[in-house]
NUKETOR-305430 format. One record per residue (C-alpha): x, y, z; residue in three letters. Coordinates in steps of 0.2 Angstrom, whole numbers, plus 2048, in hexadecimal, padded with zeros to 3 digits. Layout:
BEGIN
pt xx X; yy Y; zz Z; type ALA
...
This chain:
BEGIN
pt xx 2DF; yy 5E3; zz 2D4; type MET
pt xx 2E7; yy 5F5; zz 2D5; type PRO
pt xx 2DD; yy 604; zz 2CE; type ARG
pt xx 2E2; yy 60B; zz 2BD; type SER
pt xx 2E7; yy 61D; zz 2BE; type VAL
pt xx 2E8; yy 629; zz 2AF; type ASN
pt xx 2F5; yy 635; zz 2B3; type ILE
pt xx 2F2; yy 640; zz 2A5; type ASN
pt xx 2E1; yy 645; zz 2AA; type VAL
pt xx 2E3; yy 655; zz 2B5; type PRO
pt xx 2DA; yy 654; zz 2C6; type GLN
pt xx 2CB; yy 661; zz 2C8; type PRO
pt xx 2D2; yy 665; zz 2DA; type THR
pt xx 2D5; yy 678; zz 2DC; type TRP
pt xx 2DB; yy 678; zz 2EF; type ASN
pt xx 2EB; yy 66C; zz 2EC; type SER
pt xx 2FA; yy 668; zz 2E4; type GLY
pt xx 301; yy 67A; zz 2DF; type PHE
pt xx 30B; yy 688; zz 2E8; type ALA
pt xx 301; yy 696; zz 2EF; type ARG
pt xx 310; yy 6A2; zz 2F3; type SER
pt xx 322; yy 6A4; zz 2EE; type ALA
pt xx 327; yy 69B; zz 2FE; type GLY
pt xx 31E; yy 68B; zz 2F7; type GLU
pt xx 324; yy 68C; zz 2E6; type SER
pt xx 334; yy 683; zz 2DE; type ALA
pt xx 335; yy 694; zz 2D4; type HIS
pt xx 333; yy 6A2; zz 2E1; type PRO
pt xx 33C; yy 6AF; zz 2D6; type GLU
pt xx 32E; yy 6AE; zz 2CA; type LYS
pt xx 322; yy 6B4; zz 2D7; type TRP
pt xx 32B; yy 6C6; zz 2D8; type LYS
pt xx 31E; yy 6D3; zz 2D3; type GLY
pt xx 311; yy 6C7; zz 2D0; type LEU
pt xx 301; yy 6D1; zz 2D3; type ILE
pt xx 2F2; yy 6C8; zz 2CA; type ALA
pt xx 2F1; yy 6B6; zz 2C4; type ALA
pt xx 2E3; yy 6AE; zz 2BB; type CYS
pt xx 2E8; yy 69B; zz 2B9; type VAL
pt xx 2DA; yy 68F; zz 2B4; type PRO
pt xx 2E8; yy 681; zz 2B3; type GLY
pt xx 2E9; yy 67F; zz 2C6; type LEU
pt xx 2D7; yy 676; zz 2C6; type GLY
pt xx 2C5; yy 678; zz 2C3; type ASN
pt xx 2BD; yy 682; zz 2D1; type THR
pt xx 2AC; yy 67A; zz 2CC; type GLY
pt xx 2A5; yy 68B; zz 2CC; type ILE
pt xx 2A7; yy 69A; zz 2C0; type THR
pt xx 2B2; yy 6A5; zz 2CB; type ARG
pt xx 2C5; yy 6A2; zz 2CA; type ILE
pt xx 2CF; yy 6A7; zz 2D9; type PRO
pt xx 2DE; yy 6B2; zz 2D6; type ASP
pt xx 2ED; yy 6A9; zz 2DD; type VAL
pt xx 2F9; yy 6B8; zz 2DD; type SER
pt xx 2FF; yy 6BF; zz 2EE; type PRO
pt xx 2F7; yy 6CF; zz 2EC; type ARG
pt xx 2E6; yy 6C9; zz 2E7; type ARG
pt xx 2E5; yy 6B9; zz 2F0; type ARG
pt xx 2D2; yy 6BC; zz 2F6; type ASN
pt xx 2CC; yy 6C2; zz 2E5; type SER
pt xx 2C4; yy 6B9; zz 2D6; type VAL
pt xx 2C4; yy 6BA; zz 2C4; type TRP
pt xx 2B2; yy 6B8; zz 2BE; type THR
pt xx 2AC; yy 6AD; zz 2AE; type MET
pt xx 2A0; yy 6B7; zz 2A4; type ASN
pt xx 294; yy 6B3; zz 296; type GLY
pt xx 28F; yy 6A2; zz 294; type SER
pt xx 29F; yy 69B; zz 29D; type MET
pt xx 29C; yy 68D; zz 2AA; type THR
pt xx 2A7; yy 680; zz 2B4; type ALA
pt xx 2A6; yy 675; zz 2A4; type ALA
pt xx 2B1; yy 681; zz 29B; type ASP
pt xx 2C0; yy 67A; zz 2A3; type TRP
pt xx 2C8; yy 66D; zz 297; type VAL
pt xx 2D7; yy 662; zz 299; type PRO
pt xx 2E7; yy 666; zz 28E; type SER
pt xx 2F8; yy 660; zz 28F; type ASP
pt xx 2F6; yy 659; zz 2A1; type GLY
pt xx 2EE; yy 668; zz 2A7; type ARG
pt xx 2DD; yy 671; zz 2A7; type LEU
pt xx 2DA; yy 682; zz 29E; type SER
pt xx 2CB; yy 68C; zz 29A; type LEU
pt xx 2C3; yy 68B; zz 288; type ASP
pt xx 2B9; yy 69A; zz 284; type PRO
pt xx 2AD; yy 699; zz 276; type ASP
pt xx 2B1; yy 6A9; zz 26D; type GLY
pt xx 29F; yy 6AE; zz 26D; type SER
pt xx 29C; yy 6B6; zz 27F; type ASP
pt xx 2A9; yy 6AF; zz 28A; type ASP
pt xx 2B5; yy 6B9; zz 294; type PHE
pt xx 2BC; yy 6BB; zz 2A6; type LEU
pt xx 2BC; yy 6CB; zz 2B0; type SER
pt xx 2C5; yy 6D3; zz 2C0; type HIS
pt xx 2C6; yy 6E2; zz 2C8; type SER
pt xx 2D4; yy 6ED; zz 2C0; type PRO
pt xx 2E5; yy 6E7; zz 2C1; type VAL
pt xx 2F0; yy 6F6; zz 2C4; type THR
pt xx 301; yy 6F8; zz 2C5; type PHE
pt xx 30E; yy 703; zz 2D0; type THR
pt xx 313; yy 70B; zz 2C0; type ASP
pt xx 307; yy 709; zz 2B2; type PRO
pt xx 315; yy 709; zz 2A6; type ASN
pt xx 320; yy 6FC; zz 2AF; type VAL
pt xx 317; yy 6EB; zz 2AD; type PHE
pt xx 317; yy 6DA; zz 2A5; type SER
pt xx 30A; yy 6CE; zz 2A2; type PHE
pt xx 309; yy 6BC; zz 29A; type MET
pt xx 2FC; yy 6AF; zz 294; type VAL
pt xx 2FD; yy 69D; zz 28D; type TRP
pt xx 2F1; yy 69B; zz 27E; type LEU
pt xx 2ED; yy 68C; zz 275; type PHE
pt xx 2EB; yy 694; zz 263; type ALA
pt xx 2E2; yy 687; zz 259; type ASP
pt xx 2D9; yy 68B; zz 249; type THR
pt xx 2D0; yy 69C; zz 249; type ASP
pt xx 2C7; yy 6A7; zz 23B; type SER
pt xx 2D2; yy 6B5; zz 235; type LEU
pt xx 2CD; yy 6C3; zz 242; type SER
pt xx 2D2; yy 6CF; zz 24F; type ARG
pt xx 2D1; yy 6C8; zz 262; type ARG
pt xx 2D4; yy 6D0; zz 272; type THR
pt xx 2DD; yy 6C6; zz 27F; type ILE
pt xx 2DF; yy 6D4; zz 28D; type LEU
pt xx 2D7; yy 6E5; zz 28E; type GLY
pt xx 2CD; yy 6F3; zz 296; type HIS
pt xx 2C0; yy 6FE; zz 28F; type ASN
pt xx 2CB; yy 70D; zz 28D; type ASN
pt xx 2D9; yy 707; zz 280; type GLN
pt xx 2DE; yy 719; zz 27D; type VAL
pt xx 2EA; yy 71B; zz 28C; type THR
pt xx 2E7; yy 709; zz 294; type ARG
pt xx 2EF; yy 6F9; zz 28C; type TRP
pt xx 2E4; yy 6ED; zz 281; type GLN
pt xx 2EE; yy 6DE; zz 27C; type TYR
pt xx 2E8; yy 6D6; zz 26B; type GLU
pt xx 2ED; yy 6CB; zz 25E; type TYR
pt xx 2E8; yy 6CB; zz 24B; type ILE
pt xx 2E6; yy 6BC; zz 240; type ARG
pt xx 2ED; yy 6BF; zz 22F; type ARG
pt xx 2EB; yy 6B6; zz 220; type SER
pt xx 2FC; yy 6AF; zz 21D; type SER
pt xx 30D; yy 6AF; zz 225; type LEU
pt xx 313; yy 6BD; zz 219; type SER
pt xx 307; yy 6C9; zz 221; type THR
pt xx 30A; yy 6C4; zz 233; type SER
pt xx 2FF; yy 6B8; zz 23B; type PRO
pt xx 2FF; yy 6C0; zz 24C; type LEU
pt xx 300; yy 6D1; zz 252; type GLN
pt xx 2FF; yy 6D7; zz 264; type ILE
pt xx 2F9; yy 6EA; zz 266; type ILE
pt xx 2FA; yy 6F4; zz 275; type ILE
pt xx 2EB; yy 6FF; zz 270; type SER
pt xx 2EA; yy 711; zz 26F; type GLY
pt xx 2EE; yy 716; zz 25C; type THR
pt xx 2F9; yy 705; zz 25C; type PHE
pt xx 304; yy 70C; zz 26A; type VAL
pt xx 30E; yy 6FC; zz 268; type PHE
pt xx 30D; yy 6EF; zz 25A; type ARG
pt xx 318; yy 6E0; zz 259; type ALA
pt xx 317; yy 6D2; zz 24C; type GLU
pt xx 31B; yy 6C0; zz 24E; type ALA
pt xx 328; yy 6B9; zz 242; type ASN
pt xx 321; yy 6A8; zz 243; type VAL
pt xx 30F; yy 6A0; zz 240; type ASP
pt xx 30A; yy 69E; zz 251; type TRP
pt xx 2FC; yy 692; zz 24D; type THR
pt xx 308; yy 686; zz 243; type ASP
pt xx 30A; yy 679; zz 24D; type PRO
pt xx 2FB; yy 67B; zz 258; type VAL
pt xx 301; yy 67B; zz 269; type ARG
pt xx 302; yy 686; zz 279; type TRP
pt xx 30B; yy 696; zz 276; type ARG
pt xx 310; yy 6A3; zz 284; type GLN
pt xx 30D; yy 6B5; zz 27E; type ILE
pt xx 314; yy 6C2; zz 289; type ALA
pt xx 316; yy 6D6; zz 28A; type PHE
pt xx 321; yy 6E0; zz 294; type THR
pt xx 324; yy 6F3; zz 297; type SER
pt xx 333; yy 6FB; zz 2A1; type SER
pt xx 32D; yy 70D; zz 29D; type GLY
pt xx 323; yy 718; zz 292; type SER
pt xx 32F; yy 71D; zz 285; type GLY
pt xx 333; yy 715; zz 274; type THR
pt xx 33C; yy 706; zz 276; type GLY
pt xx 337; yy 701; zz 287; type THR
pt xx 32B; yy 6F4; zz 282; type ARG
pt xx 32B; yy 6E2; zz 27C; type ALA
pt xx 320; yy 6D4; zz 275; type LEU
pt xx 326; yy 6C1; zz 277; type TYR
pt xx 320; yy 6B1; zz 26F; type LEU
pt xx 326; yy 6A2; zz 278; type ASP
pt xx 334; yy 6AC; zz 280; type GLY
pt xx 339; yy 6B3; zz 26F; type VAL
pt xx 339; yy 6C7; zz 26D; type PRO
pt xx 32E; yy 6CB; zz 25F; type GLN
pt xx 331; yy 6D8; zz 250; type THR
pt xx 32B; yy 6EA; zz 255; type ILE
pt xx 321; yy 6F2; zz 247; type SER
pt xx 31A; yy 702; zz 252; type SER
pt xx 31F; yy 709; zz 262; type ASP
pt xx 31A; yy 71B; zz 264; type VAL
pt xx 31F; yy 71B; zz 277; type GLY
pt xx 30E; yy 721; zz 27E; type THR
pt xx 30B; yy 720; zz 291; type SER
pt xx 2FE; yy 716; zz 298; type PHE
pt xx 2F3; yy 719; zz 2A8; type THR
pt xx 2ED; yy 70C; zz 2B4; type ASN
pt xx 2DB; yy 705; zz 2B0; type PRO
pt xx 2CC; yy 709; zz 2BA; type THR
pt xx 2C0; yy 6FD; zz 2B3; type VAL
pt xx 2C1; yy 6EA; zz 2B2; type ASN
pt xx 2D0; yy 6E0; zz 2AB; type THR
pt xx 2C8; yy 6D4; zz 29F; type GLU
pt xx 2CF; yy 6C4; zz 297; type ILE
pt xx 2C9; yy 6BE; zz 287; type GLY
pt xx 2C0; yy 6CD; zz 27E; type ARG
pt xx 2C0; yy 6DF; zz 27C; type ARG
pt xx 2B7; yy 6E9; zz 288; type ALA
pt xx 2AA; yy 6EF; zz 27B; type SER
pt xx 2A5; yy 6DC; zz 27A; type GLY
pt xx 2AD; yy 6D7; zz 26A; type SER
pt xx 2BD; yy 6CF; zz 265; type GLN
pt xx 2BB; yy 6C0; zz 270; type LEU
pt xx 2C8; yy 6B3; zz 271; type VAL
pt xx 2C3; yy 6A1; zz 26B; type PRO
pt xx 2D2; yy 698; zz 272; type HIS
pt xx 2D7; yy 68E; zz 282; type LYS
pt xx 2E1; yy 698; zz 28D; type PHE
pt xx 2EA; yy 696; zz 29E; type ASP
pt xx 2F6; yy 69F; zz 2AA; type GLU
pt xx 2F3; yy 6B2; zz 2A8; type VAL
pt xx 2FF; yy 6BB; zz 2B2; type LEU
pt xx 302; yy 6CD; zz 2B6; type PHE
pt xx 313; yy 6D4; zz 2BE; type TYR
pt xx 316; yy 6E5; zz 2C5; type ASP
pt xx 327; yy 6E5; zz 2BD; type ARG
pt xx 330; yy 6E5; zz 2AD; type HIS
pt xx 336; yy 6D3; zz 2A8; type ILE
pt xx 346; yy 6D2; zz 29D; type PRO
pt xx 348; yy 6C6; zz 28E; type GLU
pt xx 353; yy 6B9; zz 297; type ALA
pt xx 345; yy 6B7; zz 2A5; type GLU
pt xx 337; yy 6B6; zz 298; type MET
pt xx 340; yy 6A8; zz 291; type LYS
pt xx 340; yy 69F; zz 2A2; type GLU
pt xx 32E; yy 6A1; zz 2A4; type PHE
pt xx 32C; yy 697; zz 294; type VAL
pt xx 338; yy 68A; zz 299; type GLN
pt xx 32E; yy 688; zz 2A9; type LEU
pt xx 31F; yy 685; zz 29F; type GLY
pt xx 30D; yy 687; zz 2A4; type ARG
pt xx 30B; yy 685; zz 2B6; type GLY
pt xx 31E; yy 686; zz 2BA; type GLY
pt xx 31E; yy 694; zz 2C7; type ILE
pt xx 310; yy 68B; zz 2D0; type PHE
pt xx 31A; yy 67B; zz 2D2; type GLN
pt xx 31D; yy 675; zz 2E4; type LEU
pt xx 32F; yy 675; zz 2EA; type LYS
pt xx 336; yy 664; zz 2EF; type PRO
pt xx 333; yy 65F; zz 301; type ILE
pt xx 343; yy 65C; zz 309; type THR
pt xx 343; yy 64C; zz 314; type ILE
pt xx 350; yy 64B; zz 323; type GLY
pt xx 35C; yy 63E; zz 321; type LYS
pt xx 364; yy 632; zz 32F; type GLN
pt xx 376; yy 636; zz 331; type ARG
pt xx 381; yy 629; zz 32A; type ALA
pt xx 390; yy 62B; zz 335; type ALA
pt xx 394; yy 629; zz 348; type VAL
pt xx 395; yy 63A; zz 351; type VAL
pt xx 3A0; yy 63D; zz 35E; type GLY
pt xx 3A5; yy 62A; zz 360; type GLY
pt xx 392; yy 626; zz 364; type PHE
pt xx 386; yy 61C; zz 35A; type ILE
pt xx 377; yy 624; zz 358; type PRO
pt xx 368; yy 61A; zz 363; type MET
pt xx 35F; yy 614; zz 353; type ARG
pt xx 36F; yy 60B; zz 34D; type ARG
pt xx 374; yy 604; zz 35F; type LYS
pt xx 363; yy 5FB; zz 35E; type ARG
pt xx 366; yy 5F4; zz 34D; type ILE
pt xx 378; yy 5EF; zz 351; type ARG
pt xx 371; yy 5E7; zz 362; type TYR
pt xx 363; yy 5DD; zz 358; type GLU
pt xx 370; yy 5D7; zz 34B; type ILE
pt xx 37C; yy 5D0; zz 359; type LEU
pt xx 36F; yy 5C8; zz 363; type HIS
pt xx 366; yy 5BF; zz 355; type ASN
pt xx 373; yy 5B6; zz 34D; type ARG
pt xx 371; yy 5A4; zz 34A; type GLY
């Protein structure tokens, strides 16, 4: 009897089934400028250190801190994700720096289920005056903006979602991009849609000198209690049209392997000669009739 296989349960193997470079990817253009990538959805490492899969940081790791263990990998929509407890769980890595600290992009997939009305930090560093910190604030109702993203430093940049991002509960992509240090050079996206900017004072950023952290403020507060996946950092500005493409690809899209091309047997006679394989088939047919 054939063995039953549940195709909806992701396999816990890390070293198979995904692109490790632009050359292996079905979407190589989305690897341009990728300088850091924490992607739990690619598989459970069985340990508490997650390999960075970007070309620049290929041999580095993101460390799971607090009470996180390999058991924090959980299935969600056919892939794995990390599910921090919102108490002491977070990830850390050596500082993610950019060629120009004011020209960069980052994005994260977040499963925003129910949460108490509070302030949470998705990404950040300990100096939030000149180094970005990426936050959201849950508000009491849609009319008072249930989502805000803040690049901290006396609210250097603030954008407010015009939809309730927890209704319905599903995976959402949040992204930020900066093309310079002046006013009007930054944008926030929710599922590829630019959000309303309520504060933009055009302060310049500097590169961090301390660890980049996912899931909490560096002071130890504002921890995120939601499943997350595919935290990507780019050393370039990403325009609106391309932001939409990332969302269309979905979680894991840029790590999809390109199709394998299989050589085909020529169907026509070349130069008046029948290829040897076809000669053999024709011979067998003629000599085995009757």
